[in-house]
PAZAPA-4460 file (N, C-alpha, C; in steps of 0.05 Angstrom, whole numbers, plus 32768, in hexadecimal, padded with zeros to 4 digits):
% residues 290
    n_x    n_y    n_z   ca_x   ca_y   ca_z    c_x    c_y    c_z   seq   type   mol
   8B02   89A5   9410   8B1C   89A8   9435   8B1B   89B0   9412     1      M     A
   8B8F   89BF   92E3   8B7A   89D3   92E4   8B8A   89E6   92D7     2      C     A
   8B7E   89E2   92C0   8B86   8A02   92B7   8B77   8A17   92AE     3      L     A
   8B81   8A2E   92B4   8B79   8A43   92C6   8B66   8A4F   92AA     4      L     A
   8B4F   8A5C   92AE   8B4C   8A6F   9297   8B49   8A89   929B     5      L     A
   8B5B   8A9C   92B0   8B5F   8AA7   92B4   8B83   8AAE   92C7     6      T     A
   8B86   8ACC   92C6   8B98   8AC7   92D9   8BA2   8ACF   92E9     7      R     A
   8BB8   8ABA   92F9   8BAF   8AA7   9313   8BAF   8ACB   9326     8      P     A
   8BA1   8AD1   933C   8B9D   8AE9   933E   8BAB   8AED   9353     9      A     A
   8BCD   8ACD   9362   8BDA   8ADB   9371   8BEF   8ACF   935E    10      L     A
   8BF1   8AD7   9343   8C0D   8AC9   933B   8C1C   8ADF   9335    11      A     A
   8C1E   8AF2   9338   8C4A   8B0D   9346   8C3A   8B14   935F    12      Q     A
   8C49   8B18   9369   8C41   8B2E   938A   8C43   8B3A   9384    13      T     A
   8C29   8B42   938B   8C16   8B59   9388   8C26   8B7B   9399    14      P     A
   8C2B   8B8C   9389   8C34   8BB0   93A1   8C35   8BA4   93BA    15      P     A
   8C49   8BAC   93C8   8C43   8BAF   93E3   8C46   8B95   93F2    16      G     A
   8C4C   8B7D   93DB   8C48   8B64   93F4   8C63   8B54   93EB    17      E     A
   8C6A   8B4C   93F8   8C88   8B37   93FD   8C81   8B16   93F8    18      S     A
   8C9C   8B15   93DE   8C9A   8AF3   93E1   8C91   8AE8   93FA    19      T     A
   8C9A   8AE9   9411   8CA1   8ADF   9421   8C84   8AD4   9428    20      P     A
   8C74   8AEE   9431   8C66   8AED   9430   8C51   8AD5   9423    21      T     A
   8C51   8AC9   9410   8C46   8AB7   9400   8C4C   8A9F   940C    22      R     A
   8C65   8A97   940F   8C77   8A89   9412   8C69   8A81   943A    23      A     A
   8C68   8A97   9444   8C5D   8A84   945D   8C3D   8A89   9459    24      H     A
   8C38   8A7E   9444   8C12   8A77   9439   8C01   8A86   9449    25      F     A
   8C05   8AAA   944E   8BFD   8AB2   9457   8BD8   8AC7   9447    26      D     A
   8BE6   8ABE   9435   8BC8   8AC8   941C   8BC8   8AB9   93FE    27      R     A
   8BAA   8AB1   93FD   8BA2   8AA2   93EC   8B9A   8A90   93F7    28      G     A
   8B79   8A7D   93E9   8B62   8A7B   93F3   8B6D   8A62   93D9    29      L     A
   8B6F   8A5E   93C7   8B7A   8A47   93B0   8B90   8A3D   93A2    30      L     A
   8B9A   8A27   93AD   8BBE   8A1D   93AA   8BC4   8A15   939C    31      W     A
   8BCC   8A06   938C   8BD7   89EF   9374   8BE2   89E7   937A    32      K     A
   8BE4   89C9   937D   8BFF   89B4   938D   8C08   89A7   9374    33      I     A
   8C1F   89A9   937A   8C2E   89A4   9367   8C31   897C   9370    34      G     A
   8C2B   8971   9358   8C37   895A   9356   8C48   8956   933D    35      T     A
   8C4C   8937   9338   8C5B   8931   931A   8C46   892B   9303    36      G     A
   8C2F   8929   930A   8C17   8926   92FB   8C03   8944   92F4    37      S     A
   8BE1   8936   92F8   8BD8   8952   92F0   8BD0   8962   9310    38      R     A
   8BD9   8979   931B   8BD4   8990   932D   8BC2   8980   933C    39      P     A
   8BC1   898E   9359   8BA3   898A   9366   8B9F   8997   9372    40      S     A
   8B95   89A8   937A   8B8E   89C4   938E   8B80   89C3   93B1    41      Y     A
   8B80   89D7   93BF   8B76   89CD   93D1   8B6E   89FD   93D9    42      V     A
   8B5A   89F6   93E5   8B4B   8A07   93E3   8B3F   8A13   93FD    43      F     A
   8B3F   8A1E   9406   8B36   8A32   9428   8B14   8A38   941F    44      G     A
   8B0B   8A2E   942E   8AEE   8A37   9433   8AE6   8A46   9448    45      T     A
   8ACC   8A50   944D   8AC1   8A65   9461   8AA7   8A56   946C    46      I     A
   8A95   8A4B   947F   8A82   8A38   947A   8A6A   8A61   9477    47      H     A
   8A65   8A61   945F   8A54   8A79   9463   8A3E   8A6F   944A    48      S     A
   8A2B   8A7B   9448   8A1B   8A7B   942B   8A1C   8A99   9422    49      D     A
   8A1D   8A9F   9429   8A25   8AC7   941D   8A40   8ABC   940B    50      D     A
   8A21   8ACB   93ED   8A1D   8ACC   93D7   8A41   8AD8   93D2    51      P     A
   8A47   8AE9   93D5   8A5D   8AF0   93CF   8A7C   8AD4   93CF    52      R     A
   8A79   8AC1   93DC   8A85   8AAC   93ED   8A79   8A9C   93DE    53      V     A
   8A65   8A94   93D1   8A58   8A78   93CC   8A5F   8A7C   93B3    54      V     A
   8A5D   8A90   93A4   8A61   8A95   9389   8A84   8A9D   9385    55      R     A
   8A8B   8A83   9377   8AAA   8A87   9373   8ABE   8A92   935A    56      L     A
   8ACD   8A9B   935C   8AE7   8AB4   9352   8AE9   8A95   933B    57      P     A
   8AE8   8AA9   9322   8AED   8A9D   930C   8B0A   8A82   930D    58      S     A
   8B1C   8A7D   9313   8B2F   8A7E   9322   8B22   8A5D   9332    59      A     A
   8B24   8A5F   9344   8B14   8A4A   9350   8B08   8A3A   9347    60      V     A
   8AF8   8A46   9333   8AD7   8A41   931E   8AEE   8A29   9317    61      Q     A
   8B00   8A3A   9307   8B0B   8A23   92F5   8B1C   8A0A   9301    62      A     A
   8B21   8A0E   9313   8B3B   89F0   9322   8B23   89E1   931D    63      A     A
   8B15   89F1   932D   8AF0   89DF   933D   8AEC   89C2   9321    64      F     A
   8ADE   89D7   9313   8AD8   89D0   92F4   8AF5   89B1   92F0    65      D     A
   8B09   89B9   92EC   8B1B   89AE   92DF   8B28   8991   92E5    66      E     A
   8B1F   8992   9309   8B28   8980   931D   8B18   896A   9319    67      S     A
   8B0E   8949   9315   8B05   8938   9312   8AFF   8933   9328    68      E     A
   8B0C   8931   934D   8B11   892F   935B   8B06   8940   9372    69      H     A
   8AEC   893A   9386   8AEE   8959   93A3   8AE9   8948   93BA    70      F     A
   8AF7   895D   93C9   8AFA   8950   93E2   8AF4   895F   93FE    71      C     A
   8AE9   8961   940D   8ADF   8972   941F   8AE8   8967   942F    72      L     A
   8AEB   8972   9451   8AED   896D   9464   8AD9   8952   9478    73      E     A
   8ACB   8954   946E   8AB1   8945   9473   8AA0   894A   945F    74      L     A
   8A94   892F   9454   8A77   8927   944F   8A61   8927   9456    75      V     A
   8A53   8936   9457   8A3B   893C   9470   8A20   8924   945E    76      L     A
   8A24   890F   9462   8A1C   8903   9451   89FA   88FC   9465    77      D     A
   89DF   88E5   9463   89D6   88D9   9466   89D9   88DF   948C    78      A     A
   89F6   88C1   9485   89FE   88B8   949E   8A06   88C4   94A8    79      R     A
   8A1A   88D5   94A3   8A28   88E6   94B9   8A14   88FA   94C8    80      A     A
   89FF   8908   94AF   89F1   8919   94BE   89E1   8905   94D7    81      S     A
   89DD   88F2   94D7   89CF   88E0   94E3   89E4   88E2   94FE    82      S     A
   8A01   88DC   9503   8A08   88CE   9514   8A14   88F2   951F    83      V     A
   8A1E   8908   950B   8A13   8926   9523   8A07   892A   9529    84      L     A
   89F2   8929   952A   89CA   892B   9538   89CF   8912   9550    85      A     A
   89D4   88FF   9556   89E1   88EE   9565   89E9   88F9   9583    86      Q     A
   8A04   88FC   956C   8A18   8908   9588   8A1F   891D   9587    87      R     A
   89FF   892A   9583   8A07   894D   9597   89F2   894F   95A6    88      M     A
   89DC   8934   95AE   89C7   893E   95CC   89D8   892B   95D9    89      V     A
   89CC   8932   95ED   89D2   8927   9603   89C9   8907   960D    90      L     A
   89D6   8902   9622   89C2   88DD   9629   89A3   88EA   962D    91      A     A
   8996   88D0   9627   897A   88CA   962E   8981   88DB   965B    92      Q     A
   8970   88E6   9654   8969   88EB   9676   897C   8911   9681    93      G     A
   898D   890E   9668   89A2   8920   9679   898A   893E   966D    94      H     A
   8990   8955   9672   898E   8973   965E   89A3   898B   9664    95      S     A
   89AC   899A   964F   89C3   89A9   9645   89C1   89C2   9667    96      L     A
   89A8   89C0   9672   8999   89D5   968D   89B0   89C4   96AA    97      R     A
   89A3   89B5   96A7   89B9   89A3   96BD   89DB   89A5   96B9    98      E     A
   89E2   89A2   969A   89FF   89A4   9699   8A09   89B9   969F    99      V     A
   89F6   89DD   969B   8A0A   89F4   969C   89FF   89FB   96B1   100      L     A
   89E1   89F5   96C2   89DC   8A0A   96D3   89C5   8A17   96C0   101      G     A
   89B9   8A23   96DD   899C   8A2D   96C8   89A3   8A52   96BF   102      G     A
   89A8   8A57   96C6   89C2   8A7A   96C4   89C7   8A78   96A5   103      P     A
   89DA   8A64   96AC   89EA   8A60   968B   89D2   8A5D   9676   104      L     A
   89C9   8A47   9679   89AA   8A34   9668   89A1   8A49   965F   105      F     A
   89A0   8A58   966D   8983   8A71   966A   898E   8A80   965F   106      D     A
   89A5   8A8C   965A   89AC   8AA0   964A   89B8   8A9A   9633   107      A     A
   89BB   8A76   9634   89B6   8A73   9612   899B   8A66   9606   108      A     A
   8996   8A67   960B   8966   8A65   9609   896F   8A7C   95ED   109      V     A
   896F   8A8F   95FE   8968   8AA6   95E2   8979   8AB0   95C7   110      P     A
   899B   8AA9   95D1   89AC   8AA1   95B8   89A8   8A8F   95A7   111      V     A
   899B   8A78   95AE   899E   8A5F   95A6   8982   8A62   9587   112      M     A
   8963   8A72   9596   894D   8A75   9591   8955   8A88   9574   113      A     A
   896C   8A98   9575   896A   8AA5   956A   897F   8A97   954C   114      Q     A
   8989   8A84   954F   898D   8A67   953E   8978   8A51   9538   115      R     A
   895D   8A60   953D   894B   8A4E   9531   894B   8A37   9547   116      G     A
   895D   8A2F   9567   895B   8A13   9577   8946   8A24   958A   117      V     A
   8927   8A0F   958B   8926   8A19   95A5   8924   8A0C   95B8   118      P     A
   891D   8A19   95D2   8927   8A11   95ED   8923   89E9   95F7   119      E     A
   8901   89DF   95E7   890E   89C2   95F0   8930   89B2   95EA   120      P     A
   892C   89BA   95CC   8949   89B9   95B7   8965   89BB   95C9   121      A     A
   896B   89D5   95D1   8974   89D6   95D6   897D   89CF   95FA   122      L     A
   896D   89C7   95FD   896D   89A8   9621   8985   8993   9619   123      L     A
   897A   8991   95FC   8981   8972   95FA   899F   897F   95E7   124      R     A
   89AF   8990   95E7   89CC   898A   95D4   89DB   8993   95EF   125      L     A
   89F8   8982   95E2   8A02   8986   95F8   8A1E   89A7   95F3   126      K     A
   8A29   89A5   95FC   8A2C   89C1   9604   8A41   89C8   95E9   127      P     A
   8A51   89B3   95D9   8A63   89B5   95C4   8A51   89B6   95B2   128      W     A
   8A38   89B6   95A8   8A28   89AC   959C   8A1B   89D9   9596   129      A     A
   8A19   89E1   95AE   8A11   89F7   95AE   8A2D   8A0B   959D   130      V     A
   8A32   8A12   95B4   8A5B   8A13   95A1   8A56   8A16   9588   131      V     A
   8A50   89FE   9579   8A56   89FB   9556   8A41   8A09   9559   132      M     A
   8A25   8A00   9559   8A15   8A10   9549   8A0E   8A32   9549   133      L     A
   8A16   8A39   955C   8A26   8A54   9566   8A3B   8A6B   9559   134      L     A
   8A53   8A4E   954A   8A63   8A5C   9547   8A6C   8A5C   9531   135      S     A
   8A56   8A65   951E   8A5F   8A6F   94FA   8A40   8A7B   94F3   136      G     A
   8A42   8A92   94D9   8A30   8A9C   94D3   8A0F   8A92   94D5   137      P     A
   89F4   8AA1   94D8   89DC   8A96   94D3   89DE   8A9B   94B8   138      R     A
   89D4   8A82   94B4   89CC   8A81   9490   89B1   8A81   9487   139      H     A
   89B7   8A8C   946C   89A3   8A99   945C   8996   8A86   9447   140      K     A
   8997   8A78   9443   8998   8A6C   9431   89A0   8A4D   942F   141      T     A
   89B5   8A47   9450   89B7   8A29   9454   89DA   8A20   9441   142      G     A
   89D1   8A2B   9422   89EA   8A24   940A   8A06   8A35   9412   143      Q     A
   8A13   8A1A   941D   8A26   8A30   9434   8A43   8A1D   9420   144      V     A
   8A51   8A32   9421   8A66   8A30   9402   8A79   8A18   9405   145      L     A
   8A7A   8A07   940D   8A74   89DE   9416   8A6E   89D5   940B   146      D     A
   8A54   89D8   940D   8A40   89C7   9405   8A33   89D6   93F0   147      L     A
   8A37   89E8   93E7   8A35   89F9   93BC   8A45   89DC   93B5   148      S     A
   8A66   89E0   93C4   8A77   89CD   93AF   8A7D   89AA   93AB   149      L     A
   8A66   89A7   93C3   8A6A   898D   93C8   8A50   898E   93B6   150      Y     A
   8A3E   898C   93AC   8A21   8992   939B   8A2F   8997   9382   151      E     A
   8A3A   89AF   937F   8A45   89A9   9357   8A4F   898F   9353   152      I     A
   8A63   898C   9369   8A78   8978   9367   8A67   8956   935B   153      A     A
   8A57   8957   9377   8A46   893C   936C   8A3D   8947   934E   154      R     A
   8A28   895A   933F   8A19   8962   932E   8A2E   895A   9314   155      Q     A
   8A52   8964   9318   8A60   8966   9300   8A6C   8945   9305   156      Q     A
   8A5F   8935   9317   8A6D   8918   930F   8A8B   890E   9319   157      G     A
   8A8F   892D   9331   8AB4   891D   9337   8AA2   890B   934A   158      K     A
   8ABB   8907   9354   8AC3   88F2   9364   8ACA   88F3   937F   159      S     A
   8AB0   88F7   9398   8AB0   8908   93BA   8ABE   88F7   93C3   160      V     A
   8AD0   8907   93D5   8AD7   88F9   93F1   8AD6   8909   9404   161      C     A
   8AE4   8903   941E   8ADD   890B   9437   8AFD   890C   943B   162      G     A
   8AFE   891B   944F   8B1D   8915   9453   8B1A   890B   9477   163      L     A
   8B06   8911   9485   8AFC   8903   94A1   8AF1   88FD   94A0   164      E     A
   8ADE   88E6   94B3   8AC1   88DB   94C0   8AB9   88F5   94D2   165      T     A
   8AA1   88F1   94D2   8A8F   88F9   94DD   8A8D   88FD   94FE   166      V     A
   8A9F   88DE   9506   8AA8   88D6   9520   8AC3   88DE   9530   167      E     A
   8AD7   88EB   9516   8AE2   88F7   9517   8AE5   8912   9520   168      E     A
   8AD0   8918   9506   8ACF   893B   9519   8ABB   8940   952F   169      Q     A
   8AB3   892C   9530   8AA0   893A   954B   8AB2   892A   9570   170      V     A
   8ABD   891C   9561   8AD6   8915   9579   8AE6   893B   957E   171      A     A
   8AEC   894A   956C   8AF5   895C   9577   8AEF   8970   958F   172      V     A
   8ACC   896B   958B   8AC6   8976   959E   8AAF   896D   95A9   173      F     A
   8AA9   894F   95AE   8AA4   893B   95C6   8AB4   892F   95D8   174      D     A
   8ACB   8937   95C7   8AE2   892A   95E7   8AED   893A   95EF   175      T     A
   8ADB   8949   95EB   8AEE   896C   9603   8AE4   8963   961B   176      A     A
   8AEC   896C   962A   8AE2   896C   9656   8ACA   8981   964F   177      P     A
   8AB6   8970   9658   8A99   8989   965A   8A9E   8995   966C   178      V     A
   8AB4   899D   967B   8ABB   89BC   9688   8AC4   89CC   9674   179      E     A
   8ACE   89C7   9661   8AD6   89E5   965A   8AC4   89DB   963B   180      E     A
   8AAB   89CD   962F   8AA3   89D1   9623   8A87   89E7   9628   181      Q     A
   8A82   89DD   964B   8A70   89FA   9657   8A8A   8A13   9650   182      V     A
   8AA4   8A15   9656   8AB3   8A2B   9651   8AA0   8A31   962F   183      I     A
   8AA9   8A2A   961B   8AA5   8A31   9603   8A94   8A37   960A   184      L     A
   8A77   8A2D   960E   8A5B   8A29   9602   8A4E   8A50   9610   185      L     A
   8A61   8A50   9633   8A59   8A6E   9638   8A69   8A81   962E   186      R     A
   8A81   8A81   9622   8A84   8A99   9610   8A86   8A98   95FC   187      D     A
   8A73   8A7F   95F3   8A60   8A87   95D9   8A49   8A9F   95D6   188      S     A
   8A36   8A92   95F2   8A1E   8AA0   95F1   8A34   8AC3   95FB   189      V     A
   8A41   8AC3   960F   8A45   8AD9   961E   8A4E   8AF2   9609   190      T     A
   8A5C   8AE2   95F0   8A63   8AED   95E9   8A5C   8AEB   95BE   191      R     A
   8A3E   8AED   95C4   8A33   8AEA   95A9   8A2C   8AF8   9599   192      Y     A
   8A2A   8B0C   95A1   8A23   8B30   9591   8A3C   8B30   9588   193      A     A
   8A5D   8B3B   9596   8A6B   8B3B   9584   8A79   8B2B   9579   194      E     A
   8A76   8B10   9578   8A7E   8AFA   9562   8A76   8B02   9550   195      Q     A
   8A5F   8AFC   954D   8A49   8B04   9532   8A50   8B21   9529   196      S     A
   8A56   8B36   9534   8A63   8B58   9533   8A73   8B4A   951A   197      A     A
   8A84   8B36   9520   8AA0   8B23   9516   8A9C   8B1C   94F8   198      L     A
   8A83   8B17   94FF   8A95   8AFC   94DF   8A8A   8B04   94C5   199      L     A
   8A7F   8B2D   94C6   8A81   8B3A   94A4   8AA4   8B39   94AA   200      P     A
   8AB7   8B3F   94BA   8ACC   8B44   94BA   8AE0   8B34   94A9   201      R     A
   8AD8   8B1A   94BB   8ADC   8AF5   94B7   8ADA   8AFB   9490   202      L     A
   8ABC   8AF8   9483   8AB8   8AFB   9478   8AC3   8B1A   945B   203      I     A
   8AD0   8B23   946A   8AD9   8B36   9456   8AF7   8B37   9453   204      E     A
   8B07   8B26   946F   8B24   8B21   9467   8B2A   8B04   9453   205      R     A
   8B09   8AF4   9459   8B08   8AD6   943F   8B0F   8AF0   9427   206      Y     A
   8AFB   8AFC   9423   8AF6   8AF9   9409   8B08   8B10   93FB   207      L     A
   8B1F   8B18   940E   8B37   8B24   9403   8B52   8B0A   9406   208      A     A
   8B4E   8AF5   9406   8B5E   8ADF   9409   8B75   8AE0   9421   209      R     A
   8B72   8AED   9434   8B79   8AFC   9442   8B88   8AE0   9461   210      D     A
   8B8F   8AC9   945C   8B91   8AB8   9473   8B95   8AD6   948C   211      L     A
   8BB3   8ACF   948C   8BC2   8ADA   949F   8BAA   8AF2   94B7   212      A     A
   8B99   8B07   949A   8B8F   8B0F   94AB   8B75   8AFF   94B9   213      G     A
   8B6C   8AEA   94B3   8B56   8AE0   94BD   8B60   8AC5   94D8   214      L     A
   8B76   8AC3   94CD   8B84   8AB6   94F0   8B84   8ACB   94FC   215      V     A
   8B8F   8AE2   94F3   8B9B   8AFE   950C   8B79   8B0B   9516   216      S     A
   8B60   8B01   9516   8B4F   8B0C   9508   8B3D   8AFD   9524   217      L     A
   8B43   8AE3   951C   8B30   8ACC   9528   8B4A   8AD0   9552   218      S     A
   8B66   8AD4   954B   8B68   8ACA   9565   8B63   8AE7   9577   219      Q     A
   8B69   8AF7   9563   8B61   8B21   9575   8B46   8B21   9583   220      D     A
   8B37   8B10   957A   8B1B   8B10   957D   8B0C   8AF4   9587   221      S     A
   8B2C   8AEC   95A6   8B1B   8AE0   95B5   8B19   8AEB   95D4   222      G     A
   8B11   8AD7   95E7   8B05   8AE8   95FC   8B2C   8AF2   9610   223      P     A
   8B20   8B01   9617   8B32   8B10   9629   8B39   8B02   9641   224      S     A
   8B2E   8AE9   964D   8B33   8AEA   9661   8B48   8ACB   9664   225      D     A
   8B60   8AD1   966E   8B6F   8ABE   966E   8B64   8A92   966D   226      A     A
   8B53   8A9A   967E   8B4E   8A7B   9682   8B37   8A6D   9669   227      A     A
   8B2C   8A83   9663   8B11   8A77   9651   8B23   8A7C   9632   228      V     A
   8B3C   8A92   9637   8B5A   8A8C   9619   8B5D   8A7A   9617   229      R     A
   8B68   8A6E   962A   8B79   8A53   962B   8B61   8A36   9624   230      R     A
   8B4A   8A41   9634   8B32   8A24   9620   8B2F   8A24   9605   231      V     A
   8B28   8A3C   9600   8B29   8A49   95E5   8B44   8A46   95CF   232      V     A
   8B56   8A45   95DC   8B69   8A46   95C6   8B75   8A26   95C6   233      D     A
   8B6D   8A13   95D1   8B77   89F7   95DF   8B5C   89EC   95C4   234      G     A
   8B4A   89FE   95D1   8B35   89F4   95B1   8B3D   89E7   95A0   235      F     A
   8B49   8A00   9594   8B4E   8A0D   9571   8B66   89FE   9567   236      M     A
   8B79   89FB   9577   8B91   89DF   957B   8B87   89C2   9569   237      Q     A
   8B78   89BD   9589   8B65   89A2   957D   8B53   89A0   955C   238      R     A
   8B41   89BF   9556   8B35   89BF   9540   8B40   89C7   9528   239      L     A
   8B55   89CD   9526   8B71   89D6   9514   8B88   89C4   9510   240      L     A
   8B9D   89D3   951D   8BB4   89C9   9523   8BAF   89A2   9525   241      A     A
   8BA8   899D   9536   8BA8   8981   953D   8B9D   896D   9526   242      Q     A
   8B8C   8983   9512   8B8B   8968   9508   8B82   896C   94E2   243      R     A
   8B9C   8981   94DB   8BA6   898D   94C2   8BBC   896A   94B5   244      N     A
   8BD2   895E   94D6   8BDB   894A   94CB   8BCB   8936   94B8   245      P     A
   8BB3   8939   94D3   8BA6   8917   94BE   8B8F   8928   94A8   246      R     A
   8B8F   8945   949B   8B7E   8947   9481   8B9D   8946   9478   247      L     A
   8BA8   894D   946C   8BBB   8941   945F   8BCA   892D   9463   248      V     A
   8BC9   891A   946C   8BC9   8905   946C   8BB6   88F1   9456   249      E     A
   8BA1   88FF   9456   8B8F   88F7   944A   8B96   8903   9429   250      R     A
   8B98   8917   9428   8B90   892A   9416   8BA8   891A   93FF   251      M     A
   8BC4   8909   9412   8BD6   8907   93FA   8BCF   88F0   93EF   252      D     A
   8BBF   88D9   93F0   8BB7   88D0   93CD   8BAC   88D6   93BD   253      A     A
   8B9A   88E4   93C8   8B7F   88F3   93B9   8B9B   8907   93A1   254      V     A
   8BAD   8918   93B0   8BBF   892A   93A2   8BCC   891E   938F   255      V     A
   8BE4   88FD   9395   8BF8   88F8   9384   8BE2   88F1   936D   256      R     A
   8BD4   88EC   9373   8BC5   88E1   9356   8BB8   88F6   9345   257      S     A
   8BB4   8917   934C   8BB8   8926   933D   8B92   892B   933A   258      G     A
   8B87   8944   9333   8B73   894F   9330   8B63   894E   933F   259      G     A
   8B64   8956   9358   8B5A   8957   936D   8B48   896E   9373   260      A     A
   8B39   897E   937D   8B3B   8989   9385   8B28   8993   93A5   261      F     A
   8B39   8993   93B8   8B3C   8999   93D9   8B2C   89AC   93E6   262      I     A
   8B1F   89AC   93E6   8B16   89CB   9402   8B12   89BA   9421   263      A     A
   8B0B   89D9   9428   8B1F   89CC   944B   8B17   89E1   944F   264      V     A
   8B19   89F2   9470   8B1C   8A08   9477   8B2B   8A17   9479   265      G     A
   8B24   8A2E   946F   8B45   8A45   946C   8B57   8A43   9482   266      A     A
   8B4C   8A3F   949E   8B5C   8A3F   94B1   8B70   8A33   94B1   267      L     A
   8B69   8A1E   949D   8B78   8A04   94AF   8B95   8A0B   9497   268      H     A
   8B8E   8A14   9484   8BA1   8A21   9477   8BC2   8A28   947C   269      L     A
   8BC0   8A3D   948E   8BD9   8A4F   9488   8BEB   8A40   94A9   270      P     A
   8BFE   8A49   94AA   8C0B   8A46   94C7   8C13   8A30   94C8   271      G     A
   8C36   8A34   94DB   8C45   8A20   94E5   8C30   8A01   94DA   272      E     A
   8C1E   8A01   94E4   8C11   89EE   94E8   8BFE   89DC   94CD   273      Q     A
   8BFE   89EE   94B8   8BE6   89FE   94B0   8BEC   89E1   949C   274      G     A
   8BCA   89DB   948C   8BD7   89C5   9474   8BE2   89D1   9465   275      V     A
   8BEE   89E6   945E   8BFE   89F2   9443   8C17   89EF   9448   276      L     A
   8C1B   89F0   9461   8C3B   89F4   9472   8C3E   89C8   946D   277      R     A
   8C2B   89B6   9474   8C28   89A5   947A   8C36   8995   9459   278      L     A
   8C28   8998   944A   8C24   8991   942D   8C44   8994   9420   279      L     A
   8C4B   89B4   9428   8C62   89B2   9424   8C73   899E   942B   280      R     A
   8C73   89A6   9447   8C85   8992   9450   8C88   8970   944B   281      Q     A
   8C7D   8963   942F   8C78   8954   9424   8C7B   8953   940D   282      R     A
   8C8D   896A   9401   8C94   8965   93EE   8C85   8978   93D2   283      G     A
   8C73   8980   93DC   8C63   898F   93C7   8C68   89AB   93BD   284      Y     A
   8C69   89BC   93AC   8C6B   89CB   93A9   8C4B   89DD   93A6   285      T     A
   8C4F   89F5   93AE   8C32   89FF   93B8   8C36   8A1F   939B   286      L     A
   8C1D   8A1E   939A   8C20   8A39   938F   8C01   8A4A   9386   287      E     A
   8C04   8A60   939B   8BE9   8A6D   939A   8BDB   8A76   9385   288      A     A
   8BCA   8A68   937D   8BB9   8A74   936D   8BA1   8A86   9368   289      I     A
   8BA0   8A8C   937B   8B83   8A98   9386   8B85   8AAC   93A0   290      Y     A
***
């Protein structure tokens, strides 16, 4: 989920921006977490291999290089990858066509083919797995920001930790009622072109360090159907707000020892139930560095 070599980009209130905006954690990707010892940092990421995203700004690079420990939401090692692959598929003898029905399955086939998933493989997937595979941008290199940070941390000899287990992350999806998974899948398939067109705008707001804008754009781009919107909102609540206390609880010991760089998805940071506010409630001081 440090000695800065350049002046912090958000060290002063920019023209036209009020101090309360900062207090509400609406802007900024890299935050210094003050402790009595060496500070730690929390950095908001986006799951993209866009070169503009993967290339770290100098302030972020300096904080990363200075840190002794690196933590991210999940260390996707060989065991975690194996567990994820096993949990994404339906039980033997079942197929996604029978779960979705013919028309919806047939609609999903060409969409998933664009993601490199052929029909025989699609037949074996659970609905939530399809939703997950469609939720992010198509990758050109596969070297997404989180993976890049992980690999550099290992090269630098940092200690690496995951804030969650793969079982905990999978449970967010796998415990959702099948009926809700199907609703999410239908929405992902029917609005695939619309959501794909939205991704560049999300990346632009991410590059602008606009957390409030990311939240607003994500919310405003939701489905128009009220029933579908309730399912999507409930899922996002489980994906973000309900996980944040666990993420912060596990950050705590690492942060107290100092010298940690913690990377979590940017949407975990802002809001009343966000990671930054939860850290402040634990008594930490927070300063936007970038």
